[in-house]
Structure formats: structure tokens, C-alpha cells
Backbone bond lengths (Angstrom), bond angles and torsions (degrees), N, CA, C in turn:
res aa  C-N    CA-C-N  psi(-1)  N-CA   C-N-CA  omega(-1)  CA-C   N-CA-C  phi
1 G - - - 1.432 - - 1.557 111.05 -
2 S 1.302 115.30 -177.14 1.463 117.03 -176.45 1.501 110.74 -121.11
3 N 1.304 113.98 159.89 1.473 115.72 -178.56 1.532 104.26 -139.24
4 C 1.280 114.61 110.66 1.467 117.52 -177.60 1.548 113.19 -160.96
5 F 1.291 117.43 154.55 1.397 123.86 164.74 1.498 109.31 -173.79
6 G 1.351 114.62 104.30 1.425 117.44 -178.11 1.509 108.74 131.12
7 G 1.278 117.72 -152.50 1.472 123.11 -171.81 1.531 110.38 -57.20
8 G 1.303 115.34 137.89 1.500 118.62 179.20 1.453 113.49 79.61
9 C 1.289 120.73 -8.61 1.479 125.26 -176.02 1.480 109.05 -72.80
10 Q 1.314 119.96 -44.98 1.444 124.68 -175.06 1.515 109.16 -53.30
11 Q 1.329 117.08 -50.88 1.507 122.44 -178.60 1.455 108.97 -58.22
12 F 1.343 120.13 -39.68 1.463 122.14 -178.77 1.482 110.47 -65.51
13 V 1.301 121.23 -50.90 1.452 125.30 -173.71 1.577 112.06 -67.72
14 D 1.285 112.40 -21.50 1.460 113.95 -179.31 1.549 112.12 -62.02
15 D 1.366 114.38 -19.83 1.524 116.30 -178.37 1.510 111.17 -99.68
16 M 1.347 116.56 11.60 1.503 116.62 -178.48 1.477 110.78 -73.59
17 V 1.384 114.48 152.19 1.382 120.90 -177.57 1.526 107.40 -130.26
18 V 1.279 121.76 163.30 1.527 125.03 178.89 1.511 104.31 -64.30
19 G 1.346 114.02 131.80 1.433 121.05 -175.65 1.530 114.04 103.99
20 D 1.251 119.10 -19.16 1.464 122.83 175.09 1.514 109.22 -70.13
21 I 1.349 115.47 157.48 1.403 125.88 177.12 1.529 107.28 -104.41
22 L 1.377 113.67 125.60 1.475 117.23 179.48 1.520 104.06 -108.56
23 T 1.351 114.96 127.58 1.529 118.35 177.13 1.483 110.64 -121.47
24 F 1.387 111.63 132.94 1.422 117.27 172.32 1.574 109.49 -108.16
25 D 1.336 110.92 120.48 1.545 117.04 179.23 1.494 101.08 -102.48
26 V 1.365 120.19 96.35 1.413 122.46 -176.07 1.500 114.91 -78.33
27 P 1.322 116.84 120.20 1.453 116.90 -179.79 1.515 111.72 -73.64
28 P 1.362 115.12 159.93 1.489 116.60 175.36 1.507 112.66 -52.68
29 G 1.360 118.66 140.71 1.469 120.97 177.41 1.497 113.15 88.79
30 H 1.320 116.16 3.77 1.457 120.28 -176.74 1.514 109.53 -127.83
31 N 1.325 118.65 170.30 1.472 124.09 166.95 1.447 107.05 -149.20
32 V 1.365 119.96 -177.05 1.444 124.01 179.52 1.503 105.22 -131.73
33 W 1.327 115.96 121.65 1.496 123.67 176.23 1.514 102.79 -98.53
34 Q 1.316 113.89 138.75 1.517 119.52 171.30 1.489 109.97 -121.71
35 W 1.272 114.37 119.77 1.509 121.36 168.69 1.509 113.41 -74.38
36 Q 1.335 117.08 161.26 1.511 118.58 171.33 1.509 108.47 -59.25
37 P 1.374 117.92 133.06 1.388 122.96 176.47 1.548 114.92 -66.17
38 E 1.394 110.51 153.22 1.478 118.62 172.52 1.554 110.69 54.04
39 S 1.268 118.54 52.97 1.428 118.74 -175.71 1.560 107.36 -138.09
40 A 1.353 117.04 137.66 1.437 120.05 177.81 1.471 110.29 -70.07
41 V 1.345 118.67 -37.61 1.507 119.92 175.17 1.553 111.91 -62.75
42 S 1.362 115.37 -37.32 1.559 117.70 176.42 1.484 106.12 -65.08
43 E 1.304 121.08 -46.91 1.433 122.86 179.87 1.590 114.25 -52.26
44 A 1.290 110.00 -46.54 1.433 116.03 -176.32 1.569 109.63 -69.56
45 E 1.313 116.52 -39.16 1.492 120.43 178.41 1.544 111.96 -68.57
46 F 1.381 114.30 -36.32 1.443 119.26 176.48 1.515 109.61 -62.78
47 N 1.313 116.61 -46.72 1.440 121.01 -174.82 1.538 112.26 -63.08
48 T 1.395 113.52 -32.70 1.491 117.35 177.84 1.445 115.68 -103.82
49 C 1.356 117.97 8.58 1.467 124.42 -179.41 1.582 110.62 53.19
50 T 1.344 117.51 54.35 1.435 126.02 176.90 1.471 104.72 -105.85
51 F 1.395 111.95 124.61 1.435 120.88 -178.92 1.514 113.72 -106.90
52 N 1.287 116.48 95.46 1.534 120.53 -169.38 1.505 106.31 -115.94
53 A 1.356 115.64 114.79 1.435 122.61 -173.31 1.543 113.67 -56.28
54 T 1.406 117.32 -23.32 1.396 119.20 178.31 1.548 113.36 -74.09
55 N 1.312 115.70 -8.33 1.451 117.24 -176.88 1.566 113.20 -132.48
56 G 1.339 115.38 14.93 1.376 116.86 -178.84 1.534 108.28 -177.38
57 E 1.420 111.92 -179.80 1.384 113.43 177.94 1.622 108.65 -161.86
58 I 1.324 115.66 163.66 1.405 118.17 172.71 1.512 109.71 -73.65
59 W 1.335 114.17 118.63 1.483 121.42 -170.05 1.532 111.23 -96.88
60 A 1.312 113.36 -38.39 1.478 117.98 178.25 1.578 108.41 -133.98
61 T 1.293 116.99 144.37 1.487 118.22 -177.33 1.493 112.58 -110.83
62 D 1.258 114.58 175.17 1.498 126.10 -178.81 1.534 109.93 -41.98
63 S 1.268 116.11 126.64 1.490 124.13 170.21 1.607 110.82 71.29
64 E 1.328 114.92 11.22 1.427 118.45 -178.44 1.582 110.83 -92.72
65 T 1.350 117.35 153.24 1.413 119.10 173.35 1.550 107.39 -121.34
66 K 1.286 120.87 119.03 1.418 124.82 -176.10 1.517 108.49 -130.51
67 S 1.306 117.22 143.92 1.410 123.24 178.08 1.488 112.27 -138.17
68 F 1.326 116.93 158.18 1.522 118.55 174.53 1.483 105.48 -152.93
69 Q 1.349 115.97 158.51 1.422 121.71 174.30 1.451 110.60 -92.54
70 I 1.333 118.27 134.91 1.467 124.11 -177.56 1.529 105.37 -73.98
71 G 1.243 117.95 121.39 1.483 124.27 -173.46 1.517 112.30 -105.34
72 S 1.330 119.85 -7.91 1.475 119.68 -173.02 1.507 105.31 -159.22
73 T 1.391 111.34 175.16 1.470 115.63 -179.09 1.569 109.32 -96.96
74 D 1.392 116.07 13.92 1.366 119.92 174.88 1.556 115.68 -57.92
75 T 1.335 120.23 130.65 1.455 121.73 178.71 1.551 107.63 -64.27
76 M 1.411 112.97 136.38 1.381 115.28 177.99 1.538 112.91 -123.11
77 Y 1.279 121.85 147.36 1.418 126.38 -168.89 1.585 108.06 -125.79
78 F 1.390 111.64 125.95 1.454 116.90 -178.35 1.589 105.34 -135.87
79 A 1.373 112.15 148.27 1.489 115.14 174.69 1.546 105.44 -158.32
80 C 1.335 114.77 166.15 1.464 121.68 168.79 1.498 106.55 -83.89
81 E 1.387 117.68 127.78 1.448 119.17 -172.71 1.589 108.04 -96.80
82 I 1.330 120.56 -1.14 1.415 123.65 178.30 1.530 112.83 -79.22
83 G 1.351 114.97 137.50 1.474 118.65 171.06 1.566 111.08 53.41
84 S 1.241 113.69 -140.80 1.495 119.15 -179.95 1.608 107.82 -110.56
85 H 1.350 115.14 30.07 1.433 118.15 178.48 1.484 113.98 -62.61
86 C 1.298 118.20 -38.99 1.571 121.76 176.97 1.499 107.34 -63.23
87 L 1.260 119.81 -46.11 1.502 120.89 -179.55 1.524 110.88 -65.75
88 A 1.321 118.63 -23.65 1.452 120.22 178.46 1.531 110.29 -89.09
89 G 1.350 116.16 4.70 1.452 120.07 171.04 1.541 116.75 107.62
90 Q 1.285 115.32 3.13 1.516 118.14 -179.67 1.576 106.99 -82.61
91 K 1.336 113.52 73.54 1.529 117.73 174.92 1.473 104.95 -151.35
92 V 1.345 112.63 160.26 1.444 119.57 -173.35 1.626 108.74 -140.75
93 L 1.272 114.73 127.10 1.451 120.71 174.45 1.487 108.76 -100.32
94 V 1.250 121.62 124.18 1.477 122.39 -176.70 1.563 106.15 -120.22
95 Q 1.331 111.23 119.00 1.380 122.19 -177.45 1.558 108.81 -124.82
96 P 1.416 114.93 84.02 1.413 118.45 -170.66 1.574 112.33 -70.77
97 K 1.354 115.51 148.43 1.444 119.36 177.31 1.518 105.50 -108.85
98 L 1.419 112.58 163.39 1.434 117.85 170.98 1.479 111.67 -74.89
99 P 1.335 119.51 139.83 1.474 119.95 -179.74 1.518 109.57 -56.05
100 S 1.277 117.80 140.81 1.432 118.31 175.08 1.474 111.34 -74.54
101 A 1.333 115.74 146.19 1.472 118.36 -179.43 1.527 107.72 -66.90
102 P 1.316 117.03 146.08 1.462 117.13 174.62 1.574 112.31 -64.01
103 A 1.259 117.62 144.11 1.350 121.98 179.32 1.506 113.47 -60.98
104 P 1.258 121.56 128.14 1.477 121.70 -179.34 1.548 112.10 -64.03
105 A 1.276 114.77 146.65 1.475 118.85 179.99 1.537 109.30 -66.00
106 P 1.338 115.18 146.11 1.472 115.28 178.92 1.501 111.38 -57.31
107 A 1.340 113.89 134.63 1.509 114.20 178.10 1.478 110.59 -79.07
108 D 1.291 113.76 142.47 1.495 121.16 175.59 1.531 108.32 -96.53
109 L 1.251 113.14 104.53 1.486 118.53 -169.22 1.563 111.58 -84.96
110 H 1.331 116.66 -8.50 1.369 120.76 -174.62 1.512 110.21 -100.71
111 G 1.244 118.17 -13.07 1.505 122.60 178.84 1.524 113.29 65.27
112 S 1.369 116.49 25.14 1.362 117.73 177.39 1.548 116.98 -74.07
113 G 1.275 121.13 162.49 1.480 122.95 -178.22 1.472 105.76 104.60
């Protein structure tokens, strides 16, 4: 799994696929707000750092470590809800991909062996 929240995290989660474990290790003085996934309203609120209790909730609190397994390709939105931390860039957009199929073994067209 992965452990991130803050700088460098976005690049990391860009590679996440369904089935991966995402862990937030929340530092003291921070929290993690999660908006409803796969929602145009969530995307707008994520972009403007708007925390509206009808569309999200505090998912992890100060000094807490929480993780979950990504179960779908729904876009997920997370940010720190404290102060202006979100506006300062402490937010993460997670757009999981489907795992790529393993490459097939090379076919032996001659039937040797």
C-alpha cells in the first residue's frame, strides 16, 4: 500500500489501481476530509476547498492512521479541512485505474518440447 498526504502524494496516487491499499498517516494538526466519490459537486468543492457537510465528512482525524482498499475506478477527493491547508495544496485527487492484464506468455508456434 501507500502512505502519503501532502507534497509528492499526487504523483504517487496517480499510479493507483483497483485493489491497492491507500493509507493516510495524518500528522498532528491535520485531518482528512473525504467528499462523495465520482461527483461533479465534489470535484467543484475539491477544486475550491469547500467543505460542505452535505457532500462529505471528516474521514480521519489528527494523528490517526486510516487505510482502505480501492474497490472501484470512481474518482475520490481528499483534503485537509483545517485552516487554509487545502488551499495551500494539502489535497489529493485519486483516480484509480483497472489493473492491466498480465502480458500473455509468448506462444510457441512450433510445438517443440
